[in-house]
N, C-alpha and C positions, 0 to 999 in steps of 0.2 A: 503494499500500499504506499509505501514511501520513496521504493526504488522506481518504479516504472513511473510514477508523475513526475520524479527530478529529471529523468533521462529525456521523457517525452518534451518536456518545457525546454531543457536546454538545447535539444536538436531542433526544435519548432525555432526557437529564435536563432541557432546556427543557419538553419534554411531561411527563414524568412527575412532576414535582416541582409541577405546575399544581394548585390547589386552587379555582378560582373558576367552574366550570361547574357549570350546573344538574343535567347529567347526572352529574356526579362526585358530587353531595351525594346521588344517589340510589345509586348504586353504592356509597359509603361505607356508606351506612346498610344496604345489602344484604350488604355484608363483613361489618359488625356481627353481623348474623343469622347468616352462616354462623361466625363466629368463637365465637358464644356457644353453637352445637353445637344449633340448632334447625332443622338440616336434614331434609328428608323428600325422599322419592321424586320427589316432582313437581319441586323445586327441581332435581335433576339432569338432569330430562326436559327443563327449561323452557331453562336454558343452561348446559350441562355444562361447557364451558370456562370459564367465569368463575367456576361453584361450584368446579370443580377446583383452579384457580389460588388463590381465596381460601382453600380449606381447607389447601391446602399452606404458603402463605405464613402463616396464623393457627398453623398447628401448628407452625411454625418461631420463632415467636413475635414475628413482624414486623407493623408497622401494615400499615395501608391503602395506604401509599406504594410498598410492595412490590408490590402488584397494579398500582397505575399504572404504574410503572415497567417491569415485566414487559411490558405490554401495549405501551407506548411503544417498547420496545426490539423486541418481536415485528412491530409494525407497520412501522417503520423498515427494519428488517433485509430483511423480504419486499419491501418496496418497493423496496430496494437491489438485491435479488434479480431481481425483475421488470425492473428497468431494465437488469441486466445481459444478460438473455435477449433482451429485447425489442429492444435497441440495439448497435450495434457499438462497439469498443472507441474510436473516435475522437469520439464524440458522447455517451457513457455520462454525463460531466459534466452537461452541458446537459440531457439527458435526465432525470436525477434532480432538477435543479433545477425543471424543469417539475412533476415528481412532488410534490416538495415545496410549490411554490408552489399546486397544486391540491388537494392532499389534508391537509397539514399542519394547517390552521384548521379547515375544515369536517368533517373526518373523524377525524384522529389525536386532536384536542383537544376533539372534540365529542361524537364517539361511539367508544368506545375499542374497544368490542366489533367494530364494523364496520370500524374501522380495521386491524384484524388481518384479518378474513375476506375483505373486498374483495382485497388484492394476494394472499392464497392462492388464493382462485378463480381470479384473473386468471392466475398462474402455472400452476394446473392445465390451465388452457384451452391456453397455449402447450405445456405439455408433452404433452398428448394429441393437440394437431395434428402433433407432431414423432413421435408414435408410442410414446410412454413412457406408456401408458394405466394400467398399475397404481398407477405413483406417482401420475400426475395422479387416479386416482380416490381414493386416499388422500388428497391435500391438499384435495379437492374435500370429501371427508366431514369434514375436520378444520377447513374453514373453515365448513362447516354448524354444527359444535358451537360455534363462536363467534358465529356471528350468522346468523339463518334468513333474512335477506333476501336472502342470495347465491342462494336458491332461483331468483331471479330469471334468473340464469345458467344455470339447467339446459336451456334451450332448446339455446344454442349448445355447452354442454358435451355434449350427447347427440348431436349433429349432427358436432362433431368427434371424438368416440368411435366413430362410423359410418364414419368417415374421409371426411367431405364436405369437397371441396376449394373450394367457392366460384367455380366457374369462371364462372359466368353472373351478369351485372349483377340478375338479376331477385332474387338474394337479398337485396340491398339495395331494390330497388323494391318487393318483396312488402310492403314494411311500411305502403305506401300504404294498399292494402285492408284490411292487417291491423290496422293501427290504427285503422282506422274500426270493423271487427268487434270489437275489443278495446273501444273507446269504448262501445258498445253493451252488450257482454256486461257492462261493467263494472257498469252500472247494476242488473242483476240480482244480481250479487255483492255488491255494497254492501248491497243490501236484505235479503238472507240474513243475513251478517254483522251487520247491525245487533240481529240477536235472539239473538247471543252476547254474555254479558257481557264476557269479556276482549277480543274482537273489537271490542266495540261503543266502546271507547274510541279504537280506530286510524280506526275509521271517522268518528266525532265529530270528529277532526281533519282527515280527508280532507273532510270538507263543509264545515269552517270557513271562512268568507267572509274569506281573507286572499291576495287575488291578489298576483301579483308585480308589482315596478315596472317601469317604461317600458324601464330598461336591460336586465331580463331577456330581453324580448321581442328586443331588438337582438340579443343573447349568442345567443338561438337561431337567430333568422335569418342570423348567422356560421357557426354551426355546420352550418345548411343548406347555405349557399353553398359552404362547404369540401368537405361531402361531395359536392354536384351536380358541382363542378369535378374532382374526382379520379373519380367514377363516370363522368362523360360523356368527358374527355378523358384520362386516364391508367389506367383501369381494366386495360388490355393490357399496362402497361409496369411493373407492380408485382406482387409476389409473393403466392402464393397466402395465405400467413401474413398479409399485409398486407390480403388482403381479407377474412380472418377479423375482423381489427382493425376495418375497416369496416363489417362487418357488427355487431358489437359497439357500434362507436360510433352507429350509425344507430340501435341497440336503444335507447341511452341517450338520443336526442332524442326518440323517440315517447314514451318513457314521461315525459320532460319536459313534452311537448304534452298527454298523455293526463291529467297531473294538473295541468294549467296553472292551475287555479282555486285552488290553494294553493300558496303558494311553496315552503314548508319540506317538503311531500312531494313536489313536482315535482323540488326540487333533490337530496334525499334518495336518490330512486329513482334518478336519472340519476347520480349518486354511483357505484353500484354497477359502473358501466363506467368509471368515471374514467381509470383507469390506461390503456385503450386510447384515450382522448382524447388523451393524450401521444403514443402511437405514431402516430396520424392526424396529429396535427401535425408530426411529425418526417418523415413521408413524403417532403414537397416537396424536402427536403435531397438524397434519392437522385435527383431528377431535376434539380436546379439546378446550375450551374457557376458559378464566377469571382465577380464582384461581385453578381450576383444572390442567390448562395446567403450570403454575407456581409451582405448587407441581410436577407435572411430571418432569420439566426441574430440579428441586433438585435432585429428586430423580436419572434422569439419571447422574448429576454431581457426585452424592455419588457411585452412579456404578461404574463409569469410575474409580474412586479414588480408591476403594476397589479392584475393577479387577487388577488396575495397580500395588497396592500393592501385591495382593496375586502372581502376577507375579515376582515381584521383590525376593519374599520369595524363590522360587523354582530355581534361578538364582546363580551362583555363585558369590562371592563379584567383583565389578567392579575395574579393573585396566586398566589405560590408558597406552599409549605407552611409556611415559617416565617415568613411576613408577619403 
C-alpha cells in the first residue's frame, strides 16, 4: 500500500514532466490549437480523448503539462491495474517491473495516447474472458478514443466476447498460414491506402527502407522459441487465460514479422500486445520450482534491465519542462 503508490507517483512525474520527444512537440501544437478555440467536428472525430482532455485542461487555465501528467498517470495506473489482474500477489512487483521496462520508454514516453490505449485494451480482453463483457466493451471503446491502433486487438476481443476458450494449439498455429495471407493482402491494402491523403503519410512510413538491426532479428527469434516451447511442451499445463495470452503474444510476433522491412512500424505494431508479452514471460514461474525458479527470476530481472537500457539508447536525451 505504500510501495506502489510511491512508485506510480515518481514514474508519473518522470514521464509527465518530460518535454524532449518529437511526439510531445506535435502534441503541444495540437493543445495550443484546442486551447485557442479552433476546434471543429473533425477534431473530435479524429482523437476524441486527447481533444477532450486538452479542452478541459485549457478551460481550467492549465498548461500543456496538465495534459502530459494526465496521460502519464492514466497510462501507469492502467498498467498497474493490468498487472494486478494478470499476476498473483506474490509476483506482482516483478510483473510490474517488467511492464515498466517494456512500456515506459517506447510507449509512455514516446506515444502518450497509445500508452493509455494499450493497457486499457489489454484489461478489456482479460475482463471479457472472465465474463465481465459489459465493462470490457466499455473499456475497449474508451481505449479506441485514445488511439485507434488498438483496433488491431479487435480479433482477440471478438473471440473472447464469444466465449472462445482457446482449447486447441491450432489457435496459435493458425497464424502461420494467416500471416502468409495477411502479407499478400497487405500489398493490396497498401496500394489502396496510398491514394488517400491522410493514410498516404502512414503508407510512406511503412514503405520507408529502414530495416531493423541484427539484434532485432535475434529478439524475434527468442520470442518464437519461447512461443514454440510453451505451445509444444506446456500447452496442457496452462490455464485457458494463459492460452489467450499466448494467442495475443503470437499475434504480436506476426505483426513484427509482417512489417519487418520497417523497424519503427514493426516495433510499434507489436507494442499493441506488449502487456501480454509480460504475461507469457511470467508463465514459466508457475511451472518451475526451487533453484530453477530463482534462476529464472534473476534472468527476468536482468532481461528487464537490458531491455530498458536498450530502449534508453534509442531515445533522445531526457529534458524536463523547467530545463
